[in-house]
Structures are given as structure tokens and as C-alpha cells.
C-alpha positions in Angstrom: 20.9 42.1 -16.5 17.2 43.2 -16.7 15.6 41.4 -19.5 18.2 38.8 -20.2 17.2 36.1 -22.5 18.1 32.5 -22.1 18.6 30.1 -24.8 16.3 27.0 -25.3 19.5 24.9 -24.3 20.0 26.8 -21.1 16.3 26.3 -20.3 16.8 22.7 -20.8 19.7 22.4 -18.6 17.8 23.9 -15.8 14.9 21.5 -16.2 17.4 18.6 -16.4 19.3 19.6 -13.3 17.2 21.7 -11.0 16.4 18.7 -9.0 19.8 17.2 -8.6 22.3 20.3 -8.8 22.3 23.3 -6.5 21.1 26.6 -8.2 24.4 28.2 -7.4 26.2 25.4 -9.3 23.5 25.5 -12.3 24.5 29.3 -12.5 28.3 28.6 -12.5 27.8 25.9 -15.3 25.8 28.5 -17.4 28.1 31.4 -16.8 24.9 33.2 -15.4 24.2 35.0 -12.1 22.5 32.9 -9.3 19.7 35.4 -9.2 19.0 35.1 -12.8 18.8 31.5 -12.7 16.4 31.4 -9.7 14.2 33.7 -11.5 14.3 32.0 -14.6 13.5 28.7 -12.7 10.5 30.4 -11.4 9.4 31.6 -14.8 9.5 28.2 -16.0 7.2 26.9 -13.4 9.8 24.6 -11.7 9.5 24.1 -8.0 12.4 23.0 -5.9 11.0 20.6 -3.0 11.9 22.0 0.4 13.6 18.8 1.4 16.0 19.2 -1.6 16.7 22.7 -0.7 17.5 21.5 2.9 19.7 18.7 1.4 21.7 21.3 -0.8 22.5 23.4 2.2 23.5 20.4 4.3 25.9 19.3 1.4 27.3 22.6 1.2 28.5 22.8 4.8 31.9 22.0 5.9 31.7 18.5 7.9 33.4 18.3 11.2 37.2 17.4 10.6 37.1 18.9 7.1 40.5 20.2 5.8 40.6 22.9 3.3 42.4 22.2 0.0 45.2 24.6 0.8 45.8 23.5 4.5 49.5 23.4 5.0 50.2 24.3 1.4 52.4 27.5 0.9 50.5 30.3 -0.7 52.8 30.3 -4.0 51.8 26.6 -4.6 48.1 27.5 -5.3 48.1 31.2 -6.0 49.7 33.2 -9.1 52.3 35.8 -8.3 49.7 38.5 -9.7 47.1 37.3 -7.0 49.5 37.2 -4.2 50.5 40.6 -5.0 46.8 41.7 -4.8 46.3 40.0 -1.6 49.5 41.4 -0.1 48.3 45.0 -0.6 45.1 44.5 1.4 46.7 42.5 4.2 47.2 44.0 7.7 50.8 44.4 8.4 52.2 43.4 11.8 51.0 45.6 14.7 48.6 47.5 12.2 45.0 48.2 13.5 41.8 48.9 11.9 41.4 52.6 10.9 38.5 52.8 13.3 40.3 51.7 16.2 39.9 54.0 19.2 42.6 55.5 21.1 43.5 55.8 24.9 41.5 58.5 26.3 38.5 58.2 23.9 35.3 58.8 25.6 31.7 57.4 25.1 28.4 57.5 26.8 27.4 54.3 28.3 23.6 53.0 27.8 23.0 54.1 31.3 24.2 57.6 30.5 27.6 57.6 32.2 30.8 58.9 30.6 33.4 56.2 30.0 36.9 56.5 28.9 39.3 54.2 27.2 42.4 53.4 29.7 43.9 50.6 27.5 42.9 48.7 24.4 39.6 47.2 24.7 39.3 48.5 28.3 36.9 51.3 29.3 36.3 52.8 32.9 33.8 55.1 34.4 35.5 58.5 34.0 34.0 59.6 37.2 36.0 57.1 39.1 39.1 58.1 36.8 38.9 61.7 37.6 38.0 61.3 41.3 41.1 59.0 41.6 43.5 61.3 39.9 42.1 64.2 42.1 42.5 62.4 45.3 45.7 60.3 44.6 44.0 56.8 45.5 41.8 54.3 44.3 38.1 54.1 44.8 37.7 51.8 47.8 35.8 48.7 47.2 32.1 48.8 48.1 32.0 52.2 47.1 30.9 54.4 44.3 31.3 58.0 42.8 28.2 59.8 43.2 27.1 63.1 41.5 26.3 66.2 43.9 23.9 67.6 41.3 22.5 64.3 40.1 24.1 65.2 36.5 26.2 62.1 35.3 27.9 64.4 32.8 29.3 66.9 35.2 32.7 65.6 36.0 33.8 68.6 37.9 35.8 67.2 40.9 33.8 69.3 43.3 30.6 67.4 41.9 32.1 63.9 42.5 31.5 62.2 45.7 32.7 59.2 47.3 29.9 57.0 48.8 29.5 53.4 50.0 27.1 51.3 48.3 25.0 51.3 51.4 24.8 55.1 51.6 23.9 55.3 48.1 20.9 52.8 48.7 19.9 54.9 51.6 20.1 58.2 49.7 17.8 56.7 46.9 15.2 55.5 49.6 15.0 58.8 51.3 13.1 60.4 48.2 9.9 59.0 49.7 10.6 60.9 53.2 9.4 64.5 54.0 11.6 67.4 53.0 13.0 68.3 56.6 13.7 64.7 57.2 15.6 64.4 53.7 17.8 67.2 54.8 18.7 65.8 58.3 19.7 62.4 56.5 21.7 64.2 54.0 23.6 66.1 56.6 24.1 62.9 58.5 25.5 61.4 55.2 27.7 64.2 54.8 28.9 64.2 58.3 30.0 60.4 57.8 31.7 61.0 54.6 33.8 63.7 56.1 34.8 61.3 58.9 35.7 58.8 56.3 37.8 61.0 54.4 39.7 62.0 57.5 40.1 58.2 58.6 41.3 57.2 55.1 44.0 60.0 54.6 
């Protein structure tokens, strides 16, 4: 609490132990908060050397191979019935999931601006691919992508989704430097190729 007063005996205990016992332990011994004890040590002008702070941190860490005191021990052997009941109320039941677990069909926007949909626990897919596959009744072939006719990644209307090879997509992205007339010719050529591929893959 603000303005908490420490007795002379408490102050002396800090002076006698601040170099040999961690502040957290001193606070526990005195029944005070760790923050309050740290503040009082500062007020008393006591400075804990950096090497002692480092040593206390190292000593507080579990060493490799360390076993906890309750390893292999039944809960009832080290906790009272009241404590066990409190813990049981907050424990997850078998098969229970956190309240914020998303459901199948949940949608999100990726960092690249694409709509993703959850298809199973922990698994999301591009919704454009899912919609295209549902519309055409087959998987998107390997080395192919689903592009957007109007360039809008959020427009998932089946008519706006175009199956395209990665090579075609690369070529499409490079034609931006060409004159308008040539762009139209290249686009018509790609469209013709897609139609042929669709006919061959049916």
C-alpha cells in the first residue's frame, strides 16, 4: 500500500540479508510485497550488485534433470480436498476447447489480403480455391493458381475466379509494361489457352 511504514526491525532484516537472499524471499519472510521491499531497499540506499542479481536468477531456475516435488505423487497427497475442488472447477474437461476456438467455416483475411476459410481444426485454405473446387467439382491442379478477373481478392463470385498456371500468372504480371493493344492480344491468347485446357481436362 502507498505510504506503508516498515519497522526498524524489518529495515534491519533487509540490511542484513539483501546481499545473501533474493528480494522475493525477503518479501516472503517479512510478509510484504516484493515491490514494496524493493522500493524500501532503494530508499535505504542499499545497492544489489549486478553479479548477485545474476546469481540469484540462475539459482532460481530449474536445473536440467530437476524433478518437481509432486512428480509421480497423487494430487490428494499434496493438496487439501478444498484446493482440489477449486482446481477441478477451472480444469478443462476431456474434449473441451477454449471459448475462442474457431469453427469450421470461419473466415479471416490473410496478411496478403486473401480470404482464408477454416476447413478443419488448425487448417485454413484460400477460400478462392475452395469455391472454385466446389463449383467445378475437382481439385485445383498442381502448378496452378486461382486468379481474380477483376483483380479484387475479396470478390469470390465463381465467375470472377480463373484457373491459371503459375507461368501464365507470371506472364500476366509482366505484360503491364507493354502497350495497351499488345496487352489485349496477350490476354486474348491466355483466355484461349485456358478454354483449351478446360476442354482437355473435362
